[in-house]
Structures are given as structure tokens and as C-alpha cells.
N, C-alpha and C positions, 0 to 999 in steps of 0.2 A: 346531263345526259340523257337523249333520246335514242331508243333503239327503235329498230324495223320490226324486230319482233315482238309478236302478242305478248301480253304480260299479265301473270295469274296473280292474286295474294290469296293463302291458302292462311286461313286460324286454324291455331291446334297444329301444326307441325312438326313438333317433335316427336311423336310418334302414331303408332296404330292407323287410322284411314289418314289422317290428315299427312302423315311422312308420306304415305305410301302413291296418294294423289300427288302430293308435290313431285314426286320423283316420276311418277306419270305424264305429268303435264310437261316437265322439264323433257321426257324423251321425246314429247308430242310436240316440240319443239317451242313450248314457251319459255320466256323469261321468268322464274319464279320466286317471290317472295313470301316463305313461310314465317309463321311466327308462333313465340310461346310467352308465356307468362315469364318463365325463366331464363328466357336467354337475356345477354350482358350484352349489348351495345349492337351493333352487325357484324355478323359472322358467316363464314361459307360452310354449307354442308352438304354432302352428296350431290354437287352439281346445282344446289339453288342456295339463295339469301337466307338468313334467319335473322329475323327482328323482334324485339321484345313488345311483347302488346298484351294487355288485361282490357279484355271485351267488356269488362263491368266496368271500366274506369273512360270516361269522357278524355281525360287529356291524354291517357295512353293511345286511345284509339286516334285521335285527331294529329297526334306526332308519329304513328306508325304510318298512315295513309301521307302524311306530308314526306317521310323518308322514301315511301316507294315512288312517288311521282318525282320528287328530287334526283332519285336515283335514276329511273329510266324512263321519266318523260310519259308516262300513258298508263293506263291501266285497263286493262278487257275484260279480265274475267274476277269477279271474288267467289273464293268459296267459303263460305262459312259454316265451318266443321266444328268448333270449340264448342264443348259441351261437358256437364257434367251428367252423370247417372244418378239413382236413388233408387233405397231399397226401403221395405217396412211397409206397414199399413198405413193407410192414408191420415188416420186417426192420431198415429202415433209421433207423426212429425210435426212440429212448432210452425206458427205462421212465418215467424221470422227464417227458418230452415227453406220454406217452401217458396220464400220471395229471393232468397239468393239464389236457387234453381232459375227460376224465372229469370234472375237479371243477368245471368250468363246465359242459358241455352234460348232464351228469347230476347230479352232485352238487350244483352249483350250483340245479339244477332243484327238488331235495329240500329243500333250504334255504327258499327261496322257499314251497313249498307248507307246509311245517311250520309256518312264522312264520302263514301266513294261515288254516290249518286251525280253530283255536282260534276265531276271530271267525266265520270260516261256520258251525260248528256252534253258536256260542251264537245264532245268527240264523236258525238252522234251513234255510238255505238258501245256495247256492253254487255255483259251476263252477269247476274247476279244468282248464283248456285247454293241453295240454302239445303245443307245436309239434313232432312228430317228422320224419320223411322217408318217401318209398318207402325210403330205402336203411335206415329200420330194421326193412323187411321181406324185401329184397333184398340178396345181395352187392355189394360197392363194391370192386373191385380199385384199388389204390392210394389207397385212404379206408377200410383195415379199421378203425381207431381211429374214425375218425368215424362208419363203420357199426354198430360194435360199441357206441357209446354211445347209438346212436338205438333200436337192439335193445332195450337196457337200459330206455331210454324206454319202448318200448311193452309191455315186461312189467310194468313199474313201477305204469303209469296203468292197466292193466286191473284189475292186482289191487288197487289203491288204490279203484278207482270200485266193487269189490265191498264194501271195509269202510266208506266214506262214505256209501253211498247211504242207509242208514236214518236218515243226519241232514240229509235232505233237500240233502244236496250230492252232485253230479257230478263223475269226473274223467274227461276225453275226449281226444281225440288229433286233432290235424290233420296231414293228412302229402300235404308239396308234392311234386312233382319238383325238376327244376333251375328256378332262378329267375334272371332277369334283375338281379340285383343285384351290390353289390360284395363281399358274403359270399363267393361263391363264385368270385370274383376274387381274393380277399385267403386264398387256404388257406395254412396253417401247414405251412411246407416242414419236413422234418427235418435237424439239425444236421450228419448225416453221408451221403454219398451212395456206393453201392456201384455198381461197374461193372457187377455182374450184370444188374441193373435197368434201366441206364441207355437202351437201346431204347425197352423197353417206359413206362418212365415217360413219355420224349418222346412216344409215341405216345398216352398216355392225357391228356398234357397239349393233345394238338392237337384231339382228341375233345371234351373238357371245354370248351375256348375256342369251337368249333363250337357245343355245346348251350347255353352261357352266352347266346351271341348273340341265340340263337332259344326260349331260356327263356319262362317262364311269367311274366307282368307281376306284382310283387308283389300288385297287387289284387286276384288271382285268391284268392290265399291269403289277403287280409285278409277277400274276404266269405266264405270257409269259415269263419274265425275268428266273424266276427259269428253266421253258421246255428248254431255251435256256441254260442255265448254267448244265443243269443234262442230258439231252436226248441223249441218247448211240449213235445215229448217227443224229447230229444237222442238221436243215434246215438252209440255208442263211438268210432267211427273217421268223420272228413271227409275224401275225400279231395281235394285241392285242383288241377284242372285235368286236361284231357286225358292227358296222360301221365300222371300219378299214378295215373288211372283204371285204364288200360290195363295198367301194371305189377302195380297191387293185382289185378287178374284173372286175369293170366297169372301170379302167383305162388300163386294158388288152383287153377286151372285146368288150367293147361298143364302135361304130362308133365313129370316131374322134367328128364332128359335133353333136354329141348326148349329149357327153361327155361335149361339150363347154357349149351348151346351159345348161346342168344342173349345170356346176358352175355358170354361173351367174343367173340362177333363184335361186338357193341356196344362194346367197349373195346380193338377191334383184336389181341384177342391170339390166339395159334396153336389151331385146334381140335384 
């Protein structure tokens, strides 16, 4: 089957930002295929198709993209949204735990991108929209590996955009701040805890709980994703929500020492 409507593939679409993005793209006129690791077969949910996809598995990625092409005959937008969050001090996490985070947040994104680019190049158009974070441009004490994975996404996307632009394809970034979803409430804890970090870890958990409660609604991020998918002249970066815009400006324009102290104050670290 080939549709005349634009088609979007959204990873991690069973809840949170991914689900809101799938719904918003559907409302904007896209045929949407969302994915979830826990999906069984091909189902319809809230007006979009839901497929099984584990971004950490090469075969799963290839099968899901093949299903999209067989079902719709085209692919215009990829939203790389699937990811995992982390907690705990960097020293507390094992190398295996760190590698697992990168295998989802960074290499998972690369797997899906590599699978869709041949189709986008063949049709002479397409957009790869990578959901990054303000933690991809700023430090994040007690989320060092998550922040590192998003810094990697930023560098990869900006570089990729230069490579694929001549084929009619763009690679773009959406940068949310803290959102009020279960994602941030279900951060991966380290398998070992060190007493040296116990007090600061507890303080950070309190900060995070407060910020999640007043965080942006995922629909704000979904609106930024739709803008990235539909703008006639897309920007490389789309900050999603007032906190993300504020952090982006501070990172660019605030003196380094002032920005450093702001990070420490926000995270209740000694000055």
C-alpha cells in the first residue's frame, strides 16, 4: 500500500512524549506508526499504528522499518524518541550499566536512523528528528551518563545534518527540559551505592521530584516535534518550553562561572 499522506515513525510511542508526538502528528495530517518494545504484532491505538520495536536490537529495527514501508510505501519523518534515564553518581554506575544506556539512547537512535536513511534518500526528502534534552547542552550532576548520551546525540545530529542535506533530508534536534511524565520518575538506579554520595543523592532526588511535579506537559514537546516535522525552513534545534529556552540562552550567553554556580545551586551542591 502507498499513501499520499506523509508518514511518520515515532519510537517509544506507548506513553509520555512519544505518545503525545504520535497523536499530534496524526492531528497534523500524518499517517503515524508508533513503536514500543512491549507491543505485540501490529495494532491500532488512538488513530495511529503501533508496532513492536526494540531500538537496541538490529533485527527488530530492520523488521519494524520494513513493516512501515510495506504498510505505507513511504517514510517522511522519523522521530527518535525512545530512551532511558539514569540516576546516581557517575562513580556508582558500572561500565555495563553505562553501556546499556548508550545502547538505547545513542546507538539505538543510530540504528533506526541508518535503517530509514536509504528510503529517505531514494525519495529525495525526509526529516530525522532526534529528541535530545537541555542536558545535551548542559551538565547534569547525578545524571552524568544520561547527559553524556544526549551530548552525543547533539554532536551526531548536527554532523549528520550536513551529510544528508544534499539528498533532501534534514537531521534536527528537539530539546525538552524536565517533563511531567513517568520517564523521569523511573530513572535507572545504579546497582551499587557509595556512602560518600548518599547525602547529595538524596538532595538531588528531592530536587527532581519537585521539578517533575511542575515540569512541562509532554504536549509542549510534541508541538515542537510537529514544528520540526512541518516547518518549511526547519531549524537545527527546537527548544521545547520556557525552561528549555531559558537554559539554552544561559548556556550560550551567561559567563561560565555564573552558569557553573547556577548548576550547583539548582542541584543543591555546595558552592
